[in-house]
N, C-alpha and C positions, 0 to 999 in steps of 0.2 A: 492533311498536312498541303492538299493545293488549297482547300476555304482559305488559309491562313494566306499563304501568298497571295490569290487574290485580292482577299480584302488587302494586306499590307499595298501591294501597284494601287489600289484605289485610291488608299490614305494618302501615300506619297505623291498620288497625281493633282489632289484637295486642297494642298501645302503650300503655301505660299513662301518663293524663298526671302533671303535678303536682298537687298539689292545687287550685290556683286555674284549673286548665284549660290552662297554657301551658309547651308543651314552653324548655327551656332552649335557646340556638345550637348550643353543642357535641352534644347529642343529636339533636338535627334533624340535625345537620351526620353525624354516627354512623350513621343513621338510612339518608340520604343513601348513602352512603359504601356501606353492605351493600350496599342495594336493587341500586345501581350494580354492586358486586363479583358479585352475583346473575345480573345480565342479562348480563354479559360472559360467562361461564361460567367464573368465575375457580377453580368446585372440581370443575375436571380436564379443562375442554374448553382451547381455544386461549388464549393470556393475552397483554394486551399486555407485560409483560414477557418472556416466553421472545422474542419479536421484537425487542426491542429487546438483549438479550444475542446473542443471533444478528446484528446489527447491528455490536453492539461488537466481535464476534469477526472479524468479514468483515474491518471496518477495520483491527483490528488486525495479518492477515494481510498485509493490500496494504501497510501501513506498513510492514511488516519487512519484506516481500519487495522495495518500491521503496527500501529503504535503501543 
């Protein structure tokens, strides 16, 4: 968890603020998504999407065999 917080602080320090110093909701949401994806390892590591697809294919196999 400490690594995630360090990365979040680094990314926050690198972002550019609007002229008035406030970020839009969309910009903050995108920043959070980018940090979360980097944290869970979507850059080549195991991902939630791949586990969802294997669960889905297992379900399809079970459904087809039980019909």
